[in-house]
C-alpha positions in Angstrom: -49.0 -2.0 62.1 -45.2 -2.5 62.4 -43.7 -1.5 65.8 -41.1 1.3 65.0 -39.2 3.4 67.5 -35.9 5.2 67.1 -34.2 5.2 70.5 -32.7 8.5 71.7 -29.2 9.3 73.2 -27.9 5.8 72.4 -24.2 6.9 72.2 -24.6 8.9 75.4 -26.1 6.0 77.3 -23.3 3.6 76.2 -20.7 6.0 77.6 -22.1 5.4 81.1 -22.2 1.6 81.0 -19.7 0.0 83.5 -16.9 -1.8 81.7 -17.4 -5.3 83.2 -16.7 -8.5 81.4 -20.0 -10.1 82.2 -22.4 -7.4 83.3 -26.1 -7.7 84.2 -28.2 -5.0 82.7 -31.9 -4.1 83.1 -33.8 -2.2 80.4 -36.9 -1.2 82.3 -38.6 0.3 79.2 -37.6 -2.1 76.5 -39.7 -0.7 73.7 -38.5 -2.1 70.4 -35.2 -3.0 72.0 -33.1 -0.3 70.5 -31.0 0.6 73.5 -30.6 -3.1 74.5 -29.5 -4.0 71.0 -26.8 -1.2 71.0 -25.6 -2.4 74.4 -25.4 -6.1 73.3 -23.7 -5.2 70.0 -21.0 -3.2 71.9 -20.6 -6.1 74.3 -20.2 -8.5 71.4 -17.6 -6.3 69.8 -15.6 -6.2 73.0 -16.0 -10.0 73.5 -18.1 -9.6 76.6 -21.1 -11.8 77.5 -23.5 -9.4 78.9 -27.0 -10.4 80.1 -30.1 -8.2 79.7 -33.4 -8.3 81.5 -35.8 -6.5 79.2 -39.0 -5.2 80.7 -42.0 -3.4 79.1 -45.6 -2.9 80.2 -46.7 -2.9 76.5 -47.0 -6.5 75.2 -46.7 -5.3 71.6 -43.4 -3.8 72.5 -42.2 -7.2 73.9 -43.2 -8.9 70.7 -41.3 -6.3 68.6 -38.2 -6.5 70.8 -38.1 -10.3 70.5 -37.9 -10.0 66.8 -35.4 -7.1 66.9 -33.1 -8.9 69.3 -33.4 -12.5 67.9 -29.6 -12.8 67.4 -29.1 -12.2 71.2 -31.9 -14.6 72.3 -29.6 -16.5 74.7 -28.5 -13.3 76.5 -31.9 -11.6 77.1 -34.9 -12.4 79.2 -38.1 -10.7 78.2 -40.6 -9.7 80.9 -44.1 -8.2 80.3 -44.5 -6.0 83.4 -44.1 -2.5 84.8 -40.6 -1.3 85.5 -41.8 -0.4 89.0 -41.7 -4.1 89.7 -38.0 -4.6 88.9 -37.1 -5.5 92.5 -39.6 -8.4 92.4 -38.7 -9.4 88.9 -35.0 -9.6 89.7 -35.8 -11.7 92.8 -37.8 -14.1 90.7 -34.8 -14.4 88.4 -32.4 -15.1 91.3 -30.6 -11.8 90.8 -29.5 -9.8 93.8 -27.5 -6.9 92.2 -27.2 -5.5 88.7 -24.6 -3.3 86.9 -26.9 -1.0 84.9 -30.6 0.0 84.9 -32.0 2.1 82.1 -35.3 3.8 81.8 -36.4 5.7 78.7 -39.6 7.4 79.8 -40.7 8.5 76.3 -43.7 7.2 74.5 -42.7 5.1 71.5 -43.2 6.2 68.0 -45.4 3.2 67.5 -47.7 4.1 70.4 -48.0 7.7 69.1 -48.6 6.8 65.5 -50.9 3.8 66.1 -54.4 5.2 65.8 -55.8 2.3 67.9 -53.9 3.4 71.0 -55.4 6.8 71.3 -52.2 8.7 72.3 -52.5 11.4 69.7 -54.9 14.0 68.4 -53.6 13.7 64.9 -56.1 10.9 64.1 -59.6 10.2 65.2 -59.4 7.1 67.5 -60.7 5.7 70.8 -59.5 7.8 73.7 -57.4 5.1 75.4 -53.7 6.0 76.1 -53.0 2.9 78.2 -49.5 1.6 77.8 -50.6 -1.7 79.2 -53.8 -2.6 77.5 -54.8 -4.7 80.6 -55.0 -1.7 82.9 -58.5 -0.9 83.8 -58.5 2.9 83.6 -58.3 4.6 80.2 -58.0 8.2 79.3 -61.7 8.2 78.4 -62.6 7.1 82.0 -60.6 10.1 83.3 -62.2 12.6 81.0 -65.7 11.3 81.6 -65.7 10.6 85.4 -63.1 12.9 87.1 -64.4 16.0 88.7 -63.9 19.4 87.1 -61.3 20.4 89.7 -59.3 17.2 89.3 -59.3 17.6 85.5 -58.1 21.2 85.8 -55.3 20.2 88.3 -54.1 17.4 86.0 -54.0 19.6 82.9 -52.1 22.3 84.8 -49.7 20.1 86.9 -48.9 17.5 84.3 -49.3 19.6 81.1 -48.5 23.1 82.2 -51.8 24.2 80.6 -52.7 27.7 81.7 -56.2 27.4 80.2 -56.8 24.3 82.4 -59.9 25.5 84.2 -61.8 26.6 81.1 -60.9 23.3 79.4 -62.1 21.3 82.4 -65.3 23.2 82.5 -66.0 22.7 78.8 -65.3 18.9 79.2 -67.7 18.6 82.0 -70.4 20.5 80.1 -69.7 18.4 77.0 -70.0 15.1 78.7 -73.4 15.9 80.1 -74.7 15.8 76.5 -72.6 12.9 75.3 -69.8 10.7 76.6 -66.4 11.8 75.2 -65.0 8.7 73.7 -62.6 9.7 70.9 -59.5 11.8 70.5 -61.2 14.0 67.9 -64.1 14.8 70.3 -61.7 15.7 73.1 -59.5 17.8 70.7 -62.5 19.7 69.5 -63.6 20.6 73.0 -60.1 21.7 73.9 -60.0 24.0 70.9 -63.4 25.4 71.6 -62.3 26.4 75.1 -59.8 28.9 73.6 -60.8 32.3 72.0 -61.2 32.0 68.2 -58.1 34.2 67.5 -55.9 32.2 69.8 -55.0 29.2 67.6 -52.4 31.1 65.6 -50.6 32.3 68.7 -49.7 28.7 69.9 -46.6 27.1 68.4 -48.1 23.7 69.1 -51.5 22.2 68.7 -53.9 23.5 71.4 -54.6 20.0 72.5 -50.9 19.0 73.0 -50.6 19.7 76.7 -54.0 18.2 77.6 -53.1 15.0 75.8 -49.7 14.8 77.5 -51.3 15.3 80.9 -53.9 12.7 80.3 -51.3 10.2 79.2 -49.3 10.8 82.4 -52.4 10.4 84.6 -53.7 7.3 82.8 -50.4 5.5 83.3 -49.6 7.0 86.7 -46.2 7.9 85.3 -44.9 10.4 87.8 -45.9 8.6 91.0 -44.4 5.4 89.8 -41.1 7.1 88.9 -40.9 8.9 92.2 -41.3 5.7 94.2 -39.1 3.6 91.9 -35.8 5.5 91.9 -34.7 4.9 95.6 -35.6 1.2 95.3 -33.7 0.9 92.0 -30.6 2.5 93.5 -30.5 -0.2 96.1 -30.2 -2.9 93.4 -27.0 -1.5 92.0 -23.7 -3.4 92.4 -20.5 -1.4 93.1 -19.8 0.9 90.1 -23.4 0.2 88.9 -25.4 3.0 87.2 -29.0 4.1 87.1 -29.7 6.0 83.9 -33.0 7.7 83.2 -34.1 9.5 80.0 -37.0 11.9 80.6 -39.0 14.0 78.2 -41.3 16.0 80.5 -40.2 18.7 82.9 -42.1 17.0 85.7 -40.2 13.7 85.1 -36.8 15.5 84.9 -37.5 17.4 88.1 -38.2 14.1 90.0 -35.1 12.5 88.6 -32.9 15.5 89.4 -34.1 16.0 92.9 -34.2 12.3 93.9 -30.7 11.7 92.5 -29.4 14.7 94.4 -31.2 13.7 97.6 -29.7 10.2 97.4 -26.2 11.7 96.9 -26.5 14.2 99.8 -27.9 11.6 102.3 -25.5 8.8 101.2 -22.3 10.4 100.1 -20.3 7.2 100.6 -22.8 5.2 98.4 -24.0 7.4 95.5 -22.7 10.0 93.2 -24.6 11.9 90.5 -22.5 11.7 87.3 -24.6 14.3 85.4 -24.7 17.6 87.2 -26.4 18.9 84.1 -28.6 16.6 82.0 -27.1 15.1 78.8 -29.0 16.2 75.7 -29.0 15.2 72.1 -26.4 16.6 69.8 -27.0 18.5 66.5 -26.6 15.3 64.4 -29.3 13.4 66.3 -31.6 16.4 66.4 -31.6 16.4 62.6 -32.4 12.7 62.2 -34.7 12.3 65.2 -36.8 15.4 66.1 -38.3 13.6 69.1 -35.0 13.7 70.8 -35.1 17.5 71.2 -36.7 17.2 74.6 -34.8 14.2 75.9 -32.7 14.6 79.0 -30.4 11.9 80.4 -29.3 11.8 84.1 -27.1 9.1 85.6 -26.6 8.0 89.2 -23.6 5.9 90.2 -23.2 3.4 93.1 -19.8 3.8 94.6 
């Protein structure tokens, strides 16, 4: 299956890139390389020789990005790792400070659409959801071995699922009979936990919030983000920017409050450039529906 992913808010991201002749940029969630390609194309048009450190925890994304960015091979270094390790990665590359760090926290279209990855309830596939296939814990492990309370908390905290307790109870009852190992099995249990007349009242699939919560827990997404932002801010050179695109209210809340805290506690060092998040315009919403929940926030190093 071909790796396809349409990057969001590309024009908006480019507006915040420092205008340096030879900048060092970090794409911490490289994906198919869409944002990095736009950045490098703009640098080329302006006769700049920018360098990109492209990082992704998904090895298949790295392979796709190498193909997509072949013309800029001499300007980009590909790293298969988690963005949380950017400080160590930069040190290993002999880099002390950078001019721009970008995170796009969305799941790629490839990951969502690939039935082998288990991110979606649209197809019946193994219940996986690991962005890095080498990680030990899958979504199936969480579903089958977490306590009923922990499952309910995850569904409510990470998915905003109000029916979380009933769903967790049904899962625990179901796994006593048979291990829950596929997306279809989990989706069926979730639907059974709702009253029969409830399906038509939901604007989204009943399993949507549960699958979102499981993906976040499987990949430890919110905790990694929370710990990463202050460390990333330290890596910025003067006039450097940390730009983060989030798709989940929990993610955006972490970015918003952490950026604000950094600014309030270090007024001479940091400034939040986006008092309100930047969102997709009408044109992008028409061509890329997945951009509707994207929010961009940017922090500047003074």
